[in-house]
C-alpha positions as protocol buffer text, in pm:
chain_id: "A"
residue {
  index: 1
  type: UNK
  ca { x: 1734 y: 1566 z: -2288 }
}
residue {
  index: 2
  type: UNK
  ca { x: 2013 y: 1313 z: -2337 }
}
residue {
  index: 3
  type: UNK
  ca { x: 2016 y: 958 z: -2477 }
}
residue {
  index: 4
  type: UNK
  ca { x: 1964 y: 801 z: -2133 }
}
residue {
  index: 5
  type: UNK
  ca { x: 1630 y: 981 z: -2092 }
}
residue {
  index: 6
  type: UNK
  ca { x: 1506 y: 848 z: -2425 }
}
residue {
  index: 7
  type: UNK
  ca { x: 1598 y: 488 z: -2343 }
}
residue {
  index: 8
  type: UNK
  ca { x: 1483 y: 471 z: -1983 }
}
residue {
  index: 9
  type: UNK
  ca { x: 1191 y: 711 z: -2002 }
}
residue {
  index: 10
  type: UNK
  ca { x: 1003 y: 837 z: -1698 }
}
residue {
  index: 11
  type: UNK
  ca { x: 915 y: 597 z: -1418 }
}
residue {
  index: 12
  type: UNK
  ca { x: 545 y: 498 z: -1419 }
}
residue {
  index: 13
  type: UNK
  ca { x: 546 y: 516 z: -1036 }
}
residue {
  index: 14
  type: UNK
  ca { x: 648 y: 883 z: -1056 }
}
residue {
  index: 15
  type: UNK
  ca { x: 373 y: 962 z: -1305 }
}
residue {
  index: 16
  type: UNK
  ca { x: 97 y: 795 z: -1104 }
}
residue {
  index: 17
  type: UNK
  ca { x: 168 y: 799 z: -727 }
}
residue {
  index: 18
  type: UNK
  ca { x: 16 y: 509 z: -539 }
}
residue {
  index: 19
  type: UNK
  ca { x: -41 y: 306 z: -854 }
}
residue {
  index: 20
  type: UNK
  ca { x: 39 y: -62 z: -889 }
}
residue {
  index: 21
  type: UNK
  ca { x: -130 y: -309 z: -1127 }
}
residue {
  index: 22
  type: UNK
  ca { x: -217 y: -553 z: -847 }
}
residue {
  index: 23
  type: UNK
  ca { x: -415 y: -300 z: -639 }
}
residue {
  index: 24
  type: UNK
  ca { x: -752 y: -468 z: -691 }
}
residue {
  index: 25
  type: UNK
  ca { x: -1022 y: -582 z: -448 }
}
residue {
  index: 26
  type: UNK
  ca { x: -956 y: -924 z: -297 }
}
residue {
  index: 27
  type: UNK
  ca { x: -575 y: -902 z: -319 }
}
residue {
  index: 28
  type: UNK
  ca { x: -373 y: -918 z: 6 }
}
residue {
  index: 29
  type: UNK
  ca { x: -116 y: -638 z: 23 }
}
residue {
  index: 30
  type: UNK
  ca { x: 105 y: -431 z: 244 }
}
residue {
  index: 31
  type: UNK
  ca { x: 108 y: -57 z: 172 }
}
residue {
  index: 32
  type: UNK
  ca { x: 364 y: 180 z: 320 }
}
residue {
  index: 33
  type: UNK
  ca { x: 234 y: 535 z: 322 }
}
residue {
  index: 34
  type: UNK
  ca { x: 310 y: 878 z: 463 }
}
residue {
  index: 35
  type: UNK
  ca { x: 130 y: 1011 z: 771 }
}
residue {
  index: 36
  type: UNK
  ca { x: 134 y: 1344 z: 952 }
}
residue {
  index: 37
  type: UNK
  ca { x: 414 y: 1333 z: 1213 }
}
residue {
  index: 38
  type: UNK
  ca { x: 225 y: 1575 z: 1438 }
}
residue {
  index: 39
  type: UNK
  ca { x: -71 y: 1335 z: 1463 }
}
residue {
  index: 40
  type: UNK
  ca { x: 124 y: 1009 z: 1505 }
}
residue {
  index: 41
  type: UNK
  ca { x: 177 y: 877 z: 1859 }
}
residue {
  index: 42
  type: UNK
  ca { x: 558 y: 862 z: 1842 }
}
residue {
  index: 43
  type: UNK
  ca { x: 634 y: 1114 z: 1567 }
}
residue {
  index: 44
  type: UNK
  ca { x: 659 y: 860 z: 1284 }
}
residue {
  index: 45
  type: UNK
  ca { x: 641 y: 983 z: 927 }
}
residue {
  index: 46
  type: UNK
  ca { x: 521 y: 656 z: 771 }
}
residue {
  index: 47
  type: UNK
  ca { x: 307 y: 355 z: 858 }
}
residue {
  index: 48
  type: UNK
  ca { x: 189 y: 30 z: 698 }
}
residue {
  index: 49
  type: UNK
  ca { x: -148 y: -121 z: 615 }
}
residue {
  index: 50
  type: UNK
  ca { x: -146 y: -502 z: 588 }
}
residue {
  index: 51
  type: UNK
  ca { x: -460 y: -679 z: 475 }
}
residue {
  index: 52
  type: UNK
  ca { x: -699 y: -748 z: 191 }
}
residue {
  index: 53
  type: UNK
  ca { x: -805 y: -472 z: -45 }
}
residue {
  index: 54
  type: UNK
  ca { x: -1176 y: -403 z: 1 }
}
residue {
  index: 55
  type: UNK
  ca { x: -1218 y: -113 z: -244 }
}
residue {
  index: 56
  type: UNK
  ca { x: -1018 y: 86 z: -496 }
}
residue {
  index: 57
  type: UNK
  ca { x: -1091 y: 411 z: -676 }
}
residue {
  index: 58
  type: UNK
  ca { x: -884 y: 677 z: -853 }
}
residue {
  index: 59
  type: UNK
  ca { x: -797 y: 853 z: -525 }
}
residue {
  index: 60
  type: UNK
  ca { x: -789 y: 586 z: -251 }
}
residue {
  index: 61
  type: UNK
  ca { x: -727 y: 222 z: -163 }
}
residue {
  index: 62
  type: UNK
  ca { x: -925 y: 70 z: 127 }
}
residue {
  index: 63
  type: UNK
  ca { x: -746 y: -215 z: 304 }
}
residue {
  index: 64
  type: UNK
  ca { x: -926 y: -440 z: 556 }
}
residue {
  index: 65
  type: UNK
  ca { x: -673 y: -493 z: 833 }
}
residue {
  index: 66
  type: UNK
  ca { x: -711 y: -684 z: 1160 }
}
residue {
  index: 67
  type: UNK
  ca { x: -813 y: -356 z: 1323 }
}
residue {
  index: 68
  type: UNK
  ca { x: -1068 y: -258 z: 1058 }
}
residue {
  index: 69
  type: UNK
  ca { x: -1079 y: -63 z: 734 }
}
residue {
  index: 70
  type: UNK
  ca { x: -782 y: 159 z: 654 }
}
residue {
  index: 71
  type: UNK
  ca { x: -851 y: 408 z: 374 }
}
residue {
  index: 72
  type: UNK
  ca { x: -522 y: 521 z: 217 }
}
residue {
  index: 73
  type: UNK
  ca { x: -485 y: 812 z: -25 }
}
residue {
  index: 74
  type: UNK
  ca { x: -297 y: 680 z: -330 }
}
residue {
  index: 75
  type: UNK
  ca { x: -74 y: 987 z: -351 }
}
residue {
  index: 76
  type: UNK
  ca { x: 65 y: 911 z: -2 }
}
residue {
  index: 77
  type: UNK
  ca { x: 166 y: 552 z: -87 }
}
residue {
  index: 78
  type: UNK
  ca { x: 545 y: 509 z: -82 }
}
residue {
  index: 79
  type: UNK
  ca { x: 554 y: 133 z: -156 }
}
residue {
  index: 80
  type: UNK
  ca { x: 304 y: -142 z: -231 }
}
residue {
  index: 81
  type: UNK
  ca { x: 363 y: -514 z: -231 }
}
residue {
  index: 82
  type: UNK
  ca { x: 135 y: -811 z: -291 }
}
residue {
  index: 83
  type: UNK
  ca { x: 174 y: -1065 z: -9 }
}
residue {
  index: 84
  type: UNK
  ca { x: 66 y: -1428 z: 34 }
}
residue {
  index: 85
  type: UNK
  ca { x: -244 y: -1526 z: 233 }
}
residue {
  index: 86
  type: UNK
  ca { x: -222 y: -1499 z: 611 }
}
residue {
  index: 87
  type: UNK
  ca { x: -89 y: -1816 z: 776 }
}
residue {
  index: 88
  type: UNK
  ca { x: -349 y: -2042 z: 934 }
}
residue {
  index: 89
  type: UNK
  ca { x: -303 y: -2065 z: 1309 }
}
residue {
  index: 90
  type: UNK
  ca { x: -287 y: -2416 z: 1440 }
}
residue {
  index: 91
  type: UNK
  ca { x: -460 y: -2504 z: 1763 }
}
residue {
  index: 92
  type: UNK
  ca { x: -244 y: -2702 z: 2004 }
}
residue {
  index: 93
  type: UNK
  ca { x: -385 y: -3047 z: 2089 }
}
residue {
  index: 94
  type: UNK
  ca { x: -530 y: -3080 z: 2438 }
}
């Protein structure tokens, strides 16, 4: 162990995969997480879930997206970001 390890210390994200302090119900987020390439339609290794968090527990985060609930295993989350509310669509005048 050298002096740099003592100053910087381990990264909290490495200790607790899929953890972020803002992952709470009611918060709008985008989560990037790993998926099985063999089961994805075009061989992708990652995908995103954009929506409002509906539920959180020690193992998963459930995000309500436009297509429905997306239950994501925390250990598969690569990145998490809190995002602003969805823009309100304006109806064109007739």
